[in-house]
N, C-alpha and C positions, 0 to 999 in steps of 0.2 A: 633514584630520581634526584636530579639537581635543578638549579634555577633555569639553566638553558633548556633542558628537556621539558620542564614544566611550562615554561613560556611557549614552547612549541606546541605543547598539548593544548594550552589555552587558545592559541591562534587557530588550531584545528577545530576547537569546540565553538568558537565564536559564531560561525554561521548558524549552527544549531540553536544556540541561545537566542539569536535574533529571530529565528523562525518560531521559537517557543514563547516569545513575548506575549502574544494574544492569549495563549494557554496559561501562562504565568499570571497574567492579569485576571483571567476568569477564575482560576483556582484560588487566587488571593494567597498563594504561597509558591515557593520554587518547586517546579515539578520534580518528582522523585528521580527521573532520568538525569536531570541536571545535577542533583545532589550526588547521585551514584558516580557520575562522570568526574566530579570534583574530588570525591573520595578516591576513585581509582587512580587519578593522576597524583594524589598525595597532597592536595591543596590544604586540607584540614590538618595535616601533619607539619605544615611549614614551620610553625613556631613551637611545636611540641618537643619536649626533651628527648634526646637520643636514647636515653635509658628506657623510654616508653615508645620506641619505634619512630620518634619524630626526626625532623630534618634540621632543626635549629638554624633556620635561615635568618638572614639579617632582616631588620625591618624594611630597609630599602628594597630588598628583593620582594618581600611580601607585598608592599604597597604598589610596586610596579605591576605585580600580578593582579591586584585588586582593580587598579585602573584599567588594565586590559580587559578584564571581565566586564567592567562597567561600560566599556565602549559598545558591548553587545547588549547588555541588560543590566541596568542599574539596580533593579530589585535583587537579582542573583548576586551581584557583587556586594551589595549592602548586607543581605542576610548571610551569605557565605562568608564574607569577611568578618562579620561580628562573631559568628560561630567559631571561626578559626582563631580569632584573637584571644578567645577565652582560654585556649591552651597555655597562653603566656601567663595569665593570672593563676590558673590552677597550678602551674609549675612553681609559682612563688609561694604556694601554701604548704602546710605541713605535708610530709611525704605520705602520711596516712590518708590524707585527702586525695592525693595523686593516685595512690593504690586503689582507693575506692572507685575512682572514675575510670582508670585505665588498666586496672589489674586483670580484668577478664577480657577486655578488648581495647586495643590501642585506637580503635575507630569510634569510641564513645564520644558523643557530641554534647555540648553544653550551650544553652541559651542564657539570656540575662534580662534583668530589669533593675537598674541601679538606683532609682529614685528611693529616698529613705522613707518608704511608706509602710514598712513593717512594724508590728507591735512586738516588742521583745520583753521577755521575763527571764531574768537570770535564775537558773536552777542548778542543781548539783551536776557538775561535769559539762555544762553547756548552757543552752538557751531553749526556751519555748518560744516559737515564732509563729505569727499569724499575720494575715494581711492580704491586700490585693494590689498588684502592680500591672502597669500597661507597657506597651511597646516591647514585648519580648520577641524580637525578630528571629525568624527561623525556628521557633519553638516546636513546630510540628515534626521537625527532623532531629530532635534532641531528647535525651532521656535524663538530663540533669539541668538545673537552672541555678544561676547566681542572682540573688536578690539583695537589695540594700535595706538597712534599718539602723536606727540609733540605739545603741546599748545605753541604758540609763546610767548616768554617772561616769561614762567613759567617752562615747562618741560613736562615729560611724564604723560599721563593719559590713562586709559582704558575706552572705550566708549561702553555702553550697548545699542544695537540696535535691534528693533523687525523685524521679518521676512518680513514684508511688505516694509521695507526700504532698503533691500539688496537683491542681487541676488547671488545664489549659482551656480558657474560655474564648470562643470564637467571637471577636468583636471588631476585627480589622476590615472595615469598609471605608476606604480612604480615597482621596483625590488623586494621589500619586503613590509611587512605591507600593502599588497594590499587591505585588507578588512577594512582599517580604514576610507575610504572615505574622505581623507584629501584634499578636493577640495578648490577652490578659493572663496573668498568673494569679491563682487564688490558693492560699494556704489556710486551711481552717484551724490548724494548730498542730505543730509537729516539733519534735525534739531535734536540735542540731548540736552535735558535740562541739566543744570549743575548737578542736583541731580542724573542724570543717568550716572555719570562718577565716576571713582575711581582714585584718585591721587596716583602716585607712592610714593610720600612723605608720605602719610597717611599709606600705606602698609608697608613702611620702618620704620616709627617712632611709629607705633601702635596707631595712632590717627584716626582710621577709624570711620566714622559717624555711622556705624551699631552697634558699641558697646553700643550706647544709648539704644538699644532694645535687643541686643544679647550679653549677658555678660558672657557666658560660657567660660572657659579657651581656648577651641578650637579656638575661634574667636580672641583671644589675641596673637596667634602665628603670627610671620611675614608671610605675605601671600606668599612671594616667597619661603620660606622653604618647603611649602606643594606642590606648583606647580612644582618646579624643580624635585621633586621626582616622580611625576606621569608619567613623560616621560622617566624615567630610570628604575623604579621598575619592569615593565613588563618583562624586560630582565632577571631578576632573575628567574621568572617562566619559561621562555624559556630555560634557562640553566638547570633547574631541569628536564624539559621534554627531553632535549637533552641527559642528563645522562641516563635517563630511556630508551630512544630509543637505545642508544649505548649499554647499558647492555643487552637489549633484543636481539640486532643483534649479539653481541658476544656470548651470551649463545646459541643461535640457531646455530651459526656456529660451536660451540664446542659440538654439539649434546646434549646440556642441561647438560653437566657435568662440573661444576665449577672447579673441580680438574685439568682438562686439562689446565686451565689458570694459574695455580700456578707459572709456570716458565716463563710466558709471561710478562716480566717486563714492556714492552711498554703499554700493556692494563691496568694493575693494577695501574701503576704510573699515567697514564693520568686520570683514574677515581678518584684516590686519590686527585690529584691536583684540579680536577673539584669540588669535594665535599667540599674541603677546601675553594676554592674560593667562592663558593656559601655561605658557612657559614660565611665567613668574610664579604661579602656584606650585608647579613641580620643582622649580629651583629652590624655593624656600623649604618645601617638604623634605627634599633629599639633603639639602645643606644642613638642616637642623638635625637630622638623624646621623649624618656624617660626623657632625660635631659631637653629638652625645655619645655615639659608639666609640669614637676616638678617645673621649674622656674616660669612659668606664673601662676601656681596654688598658688605659694608662693608670688606672687606679685613682683617677681624679674625681672630685665632686663636680656635679653640674650645678652652677650657681642658681639661686632662687630667681635672680633677675632674668637669666636666660630662660628658665622654666616658665616664668610668667609671660615672657615675650612669646615663647613658642606656643603656649596655650592660646593666647590671643590670636596669633597668626593662624592656628588651626581653625578657630571659630569664624574667621573671615572667609574661609574657602567657599562656603555656600553663598554668602552675599555676593562675592565676586563671580561665582558661577551663575547666579541668577542674572547678574548684569550681562554676562556673555550670552547666555541662552535667550534672554528676553530681546536683546539687540537683534539677534538673527530670527527669532520666532516672529517678531512683529512685521517683518518684511518677507516672510517665507511663502506668501501666496495663499490663495483661497483654499487649497487642499489642506492646509494646516489646521483649519477649524474643525475638521472631522475627527471624531474620537479615535479612529484607527490610524491617525497620522503619527508617523515615527518621531517627527520633530516635536509634536505636541506631547508625546510620552515623556521626552526628556524635560520639557517645560514643566510638566506636572511633577515629575520626580524631584527635580532640584528645589522646587517651591515647597514640596512636602518635607524634604530633608531639613528645611529651615526651621520647622516646628520642633526639632530635637533641641533640648536645652543646651547641649554642648555646642550648638551652632548659632547661639544667640550671643553676639560679641559684646553686648552692653556691659555686663558685669565684669567681663575679662578686660575690657578697655579701661574701666575705672580702676581695677586692681593694678594693671600695668602702669597707668599714669601715677597712681598713688605710690607704688614702689619706687618709680623713677624719681619721685619727689621726697623720698626718704621715709615714707610710711611703712608700716608693717604689712607683710603679705597676708591677705585675707582669704586666700584660696589654697586649700591643702590637697586638691586634686590636680596637681601640676607636675 
């Protein structure tokens, strides 16, 4: 399976994903049939190392696929993309962690919740971990989880925990992104070997233990730059779907005659602004990864200034998407107020995505402005 064939498979799947949106919303998780289809086409293997059956695709290819999925169903793109991106982090960890996850099946899936909410005790050979974490998207379809915690005297780490050591608690009753199944993870107390953790300092400095066995340029990227994009990029697909839905509604209202719209500046200007906004978001997304991939392939460092800028730009995607979707939703007509409205679904989804901490630009703007004025970088997830 390559990028071209996978994109073709996604295009074929999109009508089914659209049909399943009501079911996805009702289930409050991605239907198993959709997960099976993504697995069959190889989507979850996109960023996985070749030595474990993966495809080692570029981030640019991966995010193009996530956008395409989101055009049909943002919940599926959100949960599926987050699950798929974890292969990138696991590949950066000690090979013993990779073997634990993929040794028996290359199709093993991992969810996450990165907020530093765990309680950690340093013990012989590793750590004793406990706590409760929220927003573990796609967790129903996974048998491992990555959770965050602060190690006393050291700093932040991610802990890789098998299904037998945590409980998935059904809490996801949300305004939008209803089908992401972003439930809570509860760990009463389990032992996590040191090699089953990932130091934030390694992800930041590019000193990941996994580089000893996975040396493709993909795994030399700062881990944060990939993850922060997976929780904003689906909104670009939702914006594209919103434009299409709005155009369809307008043309139907105009009896299918586009010439009747020529004098309606409100309609044409809103569509123009939406199309331009989408193009700007995609241009920045792919330009940033083009630059980063070229630098790591050349053995060059990605500057802190650029990394801080890219982090801020990623955090702005949802705010820009809200502007696009709101502009079209507010003039979409009476049908849009009903809860089964497709355009309203996109409205709720992008607004719900704004609640994710990675999509709040305030702190990232302050850090970017401070670094530009010569202050020290205060964000080590860049």
